[in-house]
BAKOLKE-643211 format. One line per 4 residues: their letters; for each residue x, y, z of N, C-alpha, C. Coordinates in steps of 0.2 Angstrom, whole numbers, plus 5000, padded with zeros to 4 digits. Layout:
BEGIN
a> X,Y,Z,X,Y,Z,X,Y,Z  ... $
# end
This chain:
BEGIN
msid> 5004,4994,5000,5000,5000,5000,5004,5006,5000  5002,5011,4996,5007,5017,4995,5008,5021,5002  5004,5022,5006,5005,5025,5013,5010,5021,5017  5009,5014,5017,5013,5010,5020,5021,5011,5018 $
llqq> 5021,5012,5011,5028,5013,5008,5031,5019,5011  5027,5025,5011,5030,5031,5013,5032,5030,5021  5027,5027,5025,5029,5027,5032,5035,5022,5033  5036,5017,5029,5042,5013,5029,5048,5017,5028 $
kirk> 5048,5021,5023,5054,5025,5021,5056,5030,5026  5050,5033,5029,5052,5038,5035,5055,5034,5041  5052,5029,5042,5055,5025,5048,5062,5023,5047  5064,5020,5041,5070,5018,5039,5075,5024,5039 $
mksp> 5074,5030,5037,5078,5035,5036,5078,5040,5043  5073,5038,5047,5071,5043,5053,5071,5050,5051  5067,5051,5046,5066,5057,5042,5059,5058,5040  5055,5062,5043,5048,5063,5041,5048,5069,5036 $
lcfg> 5052,5070,5031,5053,5076,5027,5050,5074,5020  5048,5080,5017,5046,5080,5010,5049,5087,5007  5052,5087,5002,5053,5094,4999,5049,5095,4993  5047,5101,4992,5042,5103,4987,5047,5106,4981 $
ydpm> 5046,5104,4975,5050,5106,4970,5045,5110,4965  5045,5117,4967,5041,5122,4963,5045,5127,4960  5049,5125,4954,5053,5130,4952,5050,5136,4948  5054,5142,4949,5052,5148,4946,5059,5151,4944 $
pdri> 5059,5156,4939,5065,5158,4936,5069,5162,4942  5066,5165,4947,5070,5168,4952,5072,5163,4957  5071,5157,4957,5073,5152,4962,5079,5148,4959  5080,5149,4952,5085,5145,4949,5092,5148,4950 $
ppyl> 5097,5145,4952,5104,5148,4953,5106,5151,4946  5108,5157,4947,5110,5161,4941,5115,5157,4936  5120,5154,4939,5124,5150,4934,5121,5145,4930  5116,5141,4933,5112,5136,4929,5108,5139,4924 $
laqa> 5105,5145,4925,5101,5148,4920,5106,5151,4915  5111,5154,4916,5116,5156,4911,5118,5151,4907  5120,5145,4910,5122,5139,4905,5116,5137,4900  5110,5137,4903,5105,5135,4898,5104,5140,4893 $
reef> 5104,5147,4895,5103,5152,4890,5109,5152,4885  5115,5150,4887,5120,5150,4882,5119,5145,4877  5116,5139,4879,5115,5134,4874,5108,5135,4870  5103,5138,4873,5096,5138,4870,5094,5145,4869 $
gdtt> 5098,5150,4871,5095,5157,4870,5090,5159,4875  5087,5164,4874,5081,5167,4878,5075,5163,4876  5074,5157,4878,5068,5153,4876,5066,5149,4881  5059,5147,4880,5057,5142,4886,5061,5136,4886 $
kala> 5064,5134,4881,5068,5128,4881,5074,5129,4886  5077,5135,4886,5082,5136,4891,5079,5136,4898  5074,5139,4899,5071,5139,4906,5069,5131,4908  5066,5127,4903,5065,5120,4905,5071,5117,4907 $
saye> 5077,5118,4903,5083,5115,4904,5086,5116,4911  5085,5123,4913,5087,5125,4919,5083,5122,4925  5077,5121,4924,5073,5118,4929,5075,5111,4930  5076,5107,4924,5078,5100,4925,5085,5100,4928 $
mfgr> 5090,5104,4926,5097,5103,4930,5096,5105,4937  5092,5110,4939,5091,5111,4946,5088,5106,4950  5082,5103,4947,5079,5098,4950,5083,5091,4951  5087,5089,4946,5091,5083,4946,5096,5084,4952 $
glld> 5099,5090,4952,5104,5092,4957,5101,5091,4964  5095,5094,4965,5092,5093,4972,5090,5086,4973  5088,5083,4969,5086,5076,4970,5092,5071,4972  5098,5073,4968,5104,5069,4970,5106,5071,4977 $
alae> 5106,5077,4979,5109,5080,4985,5105,5077,4991  5098,5077,4990,5094,5076,4996,5091,5068,4997  5094,5064,4992,5091,5057,4992,5092,5053,4998  5098,5055,5002,5099,5051,5008,5096,5054,5014 $
tvpa> 5093,5060,5014,5090,5063,5019,5083,5064,5019  5080,5065,5013,5073,5067,5012,5069,5061,5008  5064,5058,5011,5061,5052,5008,5056,5053,5003  5054,5060,5002,5048,5061,4998,5049,5068,4995 $
vqfq> 5046,5068,4989,5046,5075,4985,5039,5076,4982  5037,5082,4982,5031,5084,4979,5032,5089,4974  5030,5088,4968,5031,5092,4962,5024,5096,4961  5026,5102,4959,5020,5107,4957,5020,5108,4950 $
pvcf> 5015,5105,4947,5015,5105,4939,5014,5111,4936  5010,5116,4939,5009,5122,4936,5015,5126,4935  5020,5125,4939,5027,5129,4937,5030,5126,4931  5028,5120,4929,5031,5117,4923,5026,5119,4917 $
eaig> 5020,5119,4918,5015,5120,4913,5016,5127,4911  5018,5132,4915,5019,5139,4913,5023,5140,4908  5028,5135,4906,5033,5136,4901,5031,5131,4895  5025,5128,4895,5023,5125,4889,5026,5118,4889 $
legl> 5026,5115,4883,5027,5108,4882,5034,5106,4884  5039,5110,4883,5046,5108,4886,5045,5107,4894  5042,5111,4897,5041,5111,4904,5038,5104,4906  5032,5102,4903,5029,5096,4905,5033,5090,4903 $
evlg> 5037,5090,4898,5042,5085,4897,5047,5084,4902  5049,5090,4905,5054,5090,4910,5051,5087,4917  5045,5089,4918,5041,5086,4924,5041,5079,4923  5039,5076,4917,5039,5069,4917,5045,5065,4918 $
rltr> 5051,5068,4915,5057,5065,4916,5060,5066,4924  5058,5072,4927,5060,5072,4934,5056,5068,4939  5050,5066,4937,5046,5062,4942,5049,5055,4941  5051,5053,4935,5054,5046,4934,5061,5046,4937 $
yard> 5065,5051,4937,5071,5052,4940,5070,5051,4947  5065,5054,4950,5064,5054,4957,5062,5047,4959  5059,5043,4955,5057,5036,4957,5063,5032,4957  5068,5033,4952,5074,5029,4951,5079,5031,4957 $
kdyy> 5078,5037,4960,5082,5038,4966,5078,5036,4973  5073,5033,4972,5069,5029,4977,5065,5034,4982  5063,5040,4979,5059,5045,4982,5052,5042,4982  5048,5044,4987,5041,5044,4987,5038,5050,4983 $
vild> 5035,5049,4977,5033,5055,4973,5026,5057,4974  5025,5063,4975,5018,5066,4976,5017,5072,4971  5012,5071,4967,5010,5076,4962,5004,5081,4964  5006,5087,4965,5000,5092,4967,4996,5094,4961 $
tsfs> 4990,5091,4960,4986,5091,4954,4983,5098,4953  4980,5098,4947,4977,5105,4946,4969,5105,4948  4967,5100,4952,4960,5099,4955,4955,5100,4950  4950,5095,4950,4944,5095,4946,4938,5094,4949 $
siee> 4933,5097,4947,4926,5096,4951,4921,5092,4947  4923,5090,4941,4919,5086,4936,4922,5079,4936  4917,5074,4937,4920,5068,4938,4923,5065,4932  4921,5067,4926,4924,5064,4920,4931,5067,4919 $
iaev> 4932,5073,4920,4938,5077,4920,4943,5074,4925  4940,5073,4931,4944,5070,4937,4946,5063,4935  4942,5059,4931,4945,5053,4929,4951,5053,4924  4951,5058,4920,4956,5060,4915,4963,5061,4920 $
eart> 4961,5065,4925,4967,5068,4929,4970,5062,4933  4965,5057,4935,4967,5051,4939,4972,5047,4934  4970,5046,4928,4974,5042,4923,4980,5045,4922  4980,5052,4922,4987,5056,4921,4991,5055,4926 $
cfgg> 4989,5055,4932,4993,5054,4938,4995,5046,4939  4991,5042,4939,4992,5035,4941,4991,5030,4935  4988,5031,4930,4987,5026,4925,4991,5028,4918  4987,5029,4913,4989,5031,4907,4984,5032,4902 $
mkig> 4985,5036,4897,4980,5037,4892,4981,5032,4886  4976,5029,4884,4976,5024,4879,4976,5027,4872  4981,5025,4868,4982,5027,4861,4982,5021,4857  4976,5018,4854,4976,5012,4851,4977,5006,4856 $
eqey> 4982,5002,4855,4984,4997,4860,4989,4999,4865  4992,5005,4864,4997,5008,4868,4994,5012,4874  4998,5012,4879,4996,5017,4885,5002,5021,4887  5000,5028,4887,5005,5033,4888,5004,5036,4895 $
apyy> 5010,5035,4899,5009,5038,4906,5014,5044,4906  5012,5050,4907,5017,5056,4906,5021,5056,4912  5019,5054,4918,5022,5055,4925,5023,5049,4929  5027,5048,4933,5027,5043,4938,5025,5047,4945 $
tdaa> 5020,5044,4948,5017,5046,4954,5015,5041,4959  5017,5042,4965,5014,5037,4971,5008,5040,4974  5007,5047,4974,5001,5050,4977,5000,5057,4974  4993,5059,4975,4991,5065,4972,4987,5069,4977 $
tlna> 4988,5075,4977,4984,5080,4981,4977,5082,4977  4972,5082,4981,4966,5084,4979,4962,5089,4983  4958,5093,4980,4954,5098,4983,4947,5095,4985  4947,5094,4992,4941,5091,4995,4935,5096,4994 $
ffgt> 4935,5102,4993,4930,5107,4992,4925,5105,4986  4928,5101,4982,4924,5099,4976,4919,5093,4978  4920,5090,4984,4916,5084,4986,4918,5078,4982  4914,5073,4982,4916,5066,4980,4917,5066,4973 $
dgir> 4914,5070,4968,4915,5070,4961,4922,5070,4959  4926,5074,4963,4933,5075,4961,4938,5070,4965  4935,5066,4969,4939,5061,4973,4938,5054,4970  4932,5052,4969,4930,5045,4967,4934,5042,4962 $
pflp> 4935,5045,4956,4939,5042,4951,4946,5040,4953  4949,5043,4958,4956,5041,4960,4956,5035,4965  4950,5033,4968,4950,5028,4973,4952,5021,4970  4949,5019,4964,4951,5012,4961,4959,5012,4960 $
ycke> 4962,5017,4959,4970,5016,4958,4973,5015,4965  4970,5018,4970,4972,5017,4977,4972,5010,4979  4966,5006,4977,4965,4999,4979,4969,4995,4974  4969,4996,4967,4972,4991,4963,4979,4992,4961 $
qnka> 4982,4999,4962,4989,5000,4961,4992,5003,4966  4989,5002,4972,4993,5004,4979,4995,5012,4978  4991,5016,4976,4992,5023,4976,4988,5026,4982  4989,5033,4982,4986,5037,4988,4984,5043,4986 $
vfll> 4980,5047,4989,4978,5053,4988,4978,5057,4995  4979,5064,4995,4979,5068,5000,4974,5073,4999  4969,5074,5003,4963,5079,5002,4965,5085,5006  4964,5091,5003,4965,5097,5007,4960,5098,5012 $
vrss> 4962,5099,5018,4958,5099,5024,4959,5106,5027  4965,5108,5028,4966,5115,5031,4973,5118,5028  4972,5123,5024,4978,5125,5021,4983,5129,5026  4989,5131,5023,4993,5135,5027,4993,5142,5026 $
nrsg> 4990,5145,5021,4990,5152,5019,4986,5156,5024  4987,5162,5024,4984,5166,5030,4977,5167,5029  4975,5168,5022,4967,5169,5021,4963,5163,5021  4966,5157,5023,4963,5151,5023,4957,5151,5028 $
revq> 4958,5155,5033,4953,5155,5039,4947,5159,5036  4947,5163,5031,4941,5166,5028,4936,5161,5026  4938,5155,5024,4933,5150,5022,4933,5144,5027  4939,5141,5028,4940,5135,5031,4938,5134,5038 $
dlya> 4939,5140,5042,4938,5140,5049,4930,5142,5050  4926,5144,5045,4919,5145,5046,4916,5139,5049  4910,5141,5052,4906,5135,5054,4900,5133,5050  4900,5127,5049,4894,5124,5045,4890,5120,5050 $
gdrn> 4885,5123,5053,4881,5119,5058,4885,5120,5065  4887,5115,5068,4891,5115,5074,4899,5113,5072  4901,5113,5066,4907,5111,5064,4911,5116,5060  4917,5116,5061,4921,5120,5056,4921,5117,5049 $
iytv> 4922,5121,5044,4922,5118,5037,4928,5113,5037  4934,5114,5040,4939,5110,5039,4938,5103,5042  4933,5103,5047,4931,5097,5050,4926,5093,5046  4922,5097,5042,4918,5094,5037,4922,5090,5032 $
ladl> 4927,5093,5030,4932,5090,5025,4935,5084,5027  4937,5084,5033,4940,5078,5037,4935,5073,5037  4929,5074,5039,4924,5069,5039,4923,5066,5032  4923,5070,5027,4923,5068,5020,4928,5062,5018 $
alrm> 4934,5064,5021,4939,5059,5020,4938,5052,5023  4934,5053,5029,4932,5047,5033,4927,5043,5029  4922,5047,5026,4917,5043,5023,4919,5040,5016  4924,5043,5013,4927,5040,5007,4932,5034,5008 $
tped> 4934,5033,5014,4939,5027,5015,4935,5021,5015  4936,5016,5011,4933,5009,5011,4935,5006,5018  4931,5002,5020,4932,4998,5027,4938,4994,5026  4939,4991,5021,4945,4986,5020,4951,4989,5017 $
sigs> 4952,4995,5018,4958,4998,5014,4963,5000,5019  4963,5000,5026,4968,5002,5030,4974,4997,5030  4980,5000,5029,4986,4997,5027,4989,4994,5034  4995,4991,5033,4998,4987,5039,5001,4993,5043 $
sgfs> 5002,4999,5041,5004,5004,5046,4999,5007,5049  4992,5005,5048,4987,5008,5051,4983,5014,5048  4985,5016,5042,4983,5022,5039,4979,5020,5033  4974,5025,5031,4970,5024,5025,4974,5027,5019 $
pigm> 4972,5024,5013,4975,5027,5007,4973,5034,5006  4968,5037,5009,4966,5044,5009,4969,5047,5015  4974,5052,5013,4977,5056,5018,4974,5063,5018  4976,5067,5023,4974,5074,5024,4980,5079,5023 $
ivga> 4979,5085,5020,4983,5090,5019,4982,5095,5025  4986,5097,5029,4985,5102,5035,4991,5106,5035  4990,5113,5037,4995,5118,5037,5000,5117,5043  5006,5117,5042,5011,5117,5047,5011,5122,5053 $
nrsa> 5008,5128,5051,5007,5133,5055,5001,5134,5059  4997,5128,5059,4991,5128,5063,4991,5122,5068  4995,5123,5073,4997,5118,5078,4990,5116,5082  4986,5120,5084,4980,5118,5087,4975,5114,5083 $
ilkq> 4975,5115,5076,4971,5111,5072,4974,5105,5071  4981,5105,5070,4984,5098,5069,4983,5094,5075  4983,5097,5081,4982,5093,5087,4975,5090,5087  4970,5094,5085,4963,5092,5085,4962,5087,5080 $
lrss> 4965,5087,5074,4964,5082,5069,4967,5076,5071  4973,5076,5073,4976,5070,5075,4973,5066,5080  4970,5069,5085,4966,5066,5091,4960,5063,5088  4957,5066,5083,4950,5064,5081,4951,5059,5075 $
ydqf> 4956,5059,5071,4956,5055,5065,4963,5051,5065  4964,5047,5069,4970,5043,5070,4972,5039,5064  4967,5037,5060,4969,5032,5054,4971,5036,5048  4972,5043,5048,4974,5046,5042,4981,5049,5043 $
fflv> 4984,5048,5037,4991,5051,5037,4991,5058,5034  4995,5062,5037,4995,5069,5036,5001,5072,5032  4999,5075,5026,5004,5079,5023,5004,5086,5025  5009,5088,5029,5009,5094,5033,5013,5099,5028 $
igyg> 5010,5105,5026,5013,5110,5022,5014,5116,5025  5018,5120,5023,5019,5127,5025,5025,5127,5030  5029,5122,5031,5035,5123,5035,5040,5127,5033  5043,5131,5037,5049,5136,5035,5046,5143,5033 $
aqgg> 5046,5144,5026,5045,5150,5024,5038,5153,5025  5033,5148,5026,5026,5150,5028,5025,5150,5036  5030,5149,5040,5029,5150,5047,5029,5144,5051  5028,5138,5048,5028,5132,5052,5034,5130,5055 $
ragd> 5034,5128,5061,5040,5126,5065,5040,5119,5068  5045,5116,5070,5045,5110,5073,5041,5109,5079  5040,5114,5083,5036,5114,5089,5029,5114,5087  5027,5116,5081,5020,5116,5078,5018,5109,5075 $
vrya> 5023,5106,5071,5021,5100,5067,5021,5094,5071  5024,5094,5077,5025,5088,5082,5018,5085,5083  5012,5090,5083,5006,5088,5084,5003,5084,5078  5006,5083,5073,5003,5079,5067,5005,5072,5068 $
fnry> 5009,5070,5072,5012,5063,5073,5008,5060,5079  5007,5053,5078,5004,5050,5084,5010,5048,5089  5008,5044,5094,5013,5043,5100,5019,5039,5098  5018,5036,5092,5024,5032,5089,5029,5036,5085 $
ghga> 5027,5042,5084,5030,5046,5079,5029,5045,5072  5023,5042,5071,5021,5040,5064,5015,5044,5062  5013,5044,5055,5007,5047,5053,5008,5054,5049  5014,5056,5048,5014,5062,5045,5021,5063,5041 $
vvca> 5021,5067,5036,5027,5069,5032,5026,5077,5032  5032,5080,5033,5032,5088,5033,5035,5090,5027  5032,5095,5023,5034,5097,5017,5037,5104,5017  5043,5105,5015,5045,5112,5014,5048,5113,5007 $
arsi> 5047,5119,5004,5049,5120,4997,5054,5126,4997  5052,5132,4998,5057,5137,4997,5063,5137,5002  5061,5135,5009,5067,5135,5014,5072,5130,5012  5071,5125,5008,5076,5120,5006,5079,5122,4999 $
icaw> 5074,5123,4994,5077,5123,4987,5080,5130,4986  5078,5135,4990,5081,5142,4989,5086,5144,4995  5088,5139,4998,5093,5140,5004,5099,5143,5001  5101,5142,4995,5107,5145,4992,5106,5153,4992 $
qnqe> 5100,5155,4992,5099,5163,4992,5101,5166,4998  5102,5162,5004,5104,5165,5010,5112,5166,5011  5115,5164,5006,5123,5164,5006,5125,5170,5002  5127,5175,5006,5130,5181,5002,5136,5180,4998 $
ndpe> 5140,5175,5000,5146,5174,4997,5145,5169,4991  5139,5168,4989,5138,5163,4983,5132,5166,4979  5133,5172,4976,5127,5175,4973,5125,5171,4967  5129,5167,4964,5128,5163,4958,5124,5156,4960 $
glhy> 5124,5154,4966,5121,5148,4968,5125,5142,4966  5132,5143,4966,5136,5137,4964,5135,5131,4969  5134,5133,4975,5133,5127,4980,5126,5126,4982  5121,5127,4978,5114,5126,4980,5113,5119,4982 $
aeqa> 5116,5114,4980,5114,5107,4982,5117,5106,4989  5123,5109,4991,5125,5108,4997,5121,5112,5002  5119,5118,5000,5115,5122,5005,5108,5119,5006  5105,5116,5001,5098,5113,5001,5099,5107,5006 $
lkaa> 5104,5103,5006,5106,5097,5010,5106,5100,5017  5110,5105,5019,5111,5108,5025,5104,5110,5028  5100,5113,5024,5093,5116,5026,5089,5110,5028  5089,5104,5024,5085,5098,5025,5088,5095,5032 $
qkmr> 5094,5094,5032,5097,5091,5038,5095,5095,5045  5095,5101,5044,5093,5106,5050,5086,5105,5052  5081,5105,5046,5074,5104,5047,5073,5097,5051  5076,5092,5048,5076,5085,5051,5077,5085,5058 $
ldil> 5083,5088,5060,5085,5088,5067,5080,5092,5072  5078,5097,5069,5073,5101,5073,5067,5097,5074  5064,5094,5069,5058,5090,5070,5059,5084,5075  5065,5081,5074,5067,5075,5079,5068,5077,5086 $
gyvn> 5069,5084,5087,5070,5086,5093,5063,5086,5097  5058,5085,5093,5051,5085,5096,5047,5078,5095  5049,5075,5090,5046,5068,5088,5051,5062,5088  5049,5057,5091,5053,5051,5092,5050,5046,5087 $
il> 5053,5044,5082,5050,5040,5077,5052,5033,5079  5048,5029,5081,5049,5022,5083,5049,5017,5077 $
# end
């Protein structure tokens, strides 16, 4: 089962970390961008090439410390076909490096389109007798606000191909409270979304690690909500977002874990992939991989200061 695989990787490495790869031009080390522009000019192909070099370097550097990676497709879609081709290659490269691969989907509210999206993430598109799979993915994130129509098409893949999905329950952005903390009857909306995950979980789908193939996305900077959800929904694995640049800290995310130190993976993007930008003596980002590794190692130690993974 997919969540079992993720939990096993975390326990083996004693590292409940995920890094988010959401490349943008101003996050690429200047020397990599210069190399790509020298070869391809001022084109989207040059930017795609820089994204790929940067991504491969990060995946190489973090493989022994970080068990999971989350890709943000919209960053690649923004530069067209070359970007999507790079995303496909990077997801497969991450698989070959033994990462658990999460794809942050574009979210769909229509069941037929959600089915296409599910095939894109987990299956493949039929072309005659051939099947084309653009990406490799272990898990996908979904927007629970769309209800069951946007979730149901993914569930057969969870059962038949050992995949997983994470439903957005409580985001880490500041304005999330404008909607997600409102009351629907006697419950907060984020609790309604958590209950949806509970209803969508088949009775026979709990894995050997004790978790459902449907997980929850919860903000790292919402410690009280993490504590509330962990105590009420012990069978769900949490993808905790917003660590680092968005204000989440180790003292906050500890509440996402159960008493065995299981049940959560903590994702950081900018604080890891952009760590090179904090080095005044390296404006070209020549040592970006080394700085990313240092940031990830520090994050790991900070979390292990609060969480004991048995």
